[in-house]
Steps between C-alpha positions, in 0.01 A plus 500: 500500500836504677616504860825625647699284735810563711814387321658366820217314681231471233217651712228685317535878496198602291147401404448384143557797275500558124742710297392843372678797351658737754279811511647848532503658839184691570517882463612668818172688528328164554731413779492651847741571781250442785309184401584147392562502127369224273719217379662523164353172377157346545447190720609174345745651256877554473736675254868477411695823517799485268640828618768514770352550842614567858833564662652195326354590161342156461327453161198279423337524842148349539254768615191384697224660699580476871170322560613202279811434705485223761751339741721803541596748777667843514852519631470831688874566519530502117191709421564833330247750637395790281295799602193287576570129493712236321713655225617176325826477321665221702413146615299526818245221471605150615364156455309408812617141492877534444575873556649553149458854365273475197337835418479872551178682599391847398215687673602863521331828425441580131593142402274209429533193727706214366711196600793414281645146507864492389545233228795328675307440823175349372389223264203551276281188461214442255183359654352367178173681564358718229416864582123431450503213752579731791190577705421858559506552884252792470247333272246443778502862624225669298542829687838561336354583161635861512862600524609620843486880535817708492504655842847656490386847377137533602271370767271216421146408597361161409262484209166361612430169329129459568231648722469316831151586645565281803776741606297813439355673817131504406378618837600867433182538296275444802320809641628440851857523395449816296310653793793431736755631256327826419374616840456866590649475845609835642875532550617388847 
């Protein structure tokens, strides 16, 4: 497991993450213009992109999920805005402690969310922990056995998990209620 720190002040900029291979961008049919798109990488992971990126064509950037980044803030004057949100491409995320520009952020339509640390602005430190030692933060949540539904194209109704008789209205079977519901009153 590794963490990223600011090269100028040394403050932590990420939670402990492990290196994975950079996945390909999701197909454009899976991304939407009107909803928040998923991050490119899963939680607790990062990847190194050897290709040139951004306005400065910086190579070997570190790609993280935005949820794994800590101790940073957006510099609103430097943000490139696309058709929906942050377009990425230039440094617009600063260290919260010293104010040094450390990353770019992408969260636009038809693009997966990502935060890219530039290699000259961050220091990568090894924690010494093995990947198996990391505790799963969702291990205690038994209700999360199924993957979340994809609600971007179709509506979604929750799947009932078990019958709950204490929530069922059992009084509708009484003769008094049926008599009141099905009266033959003349129209007023």
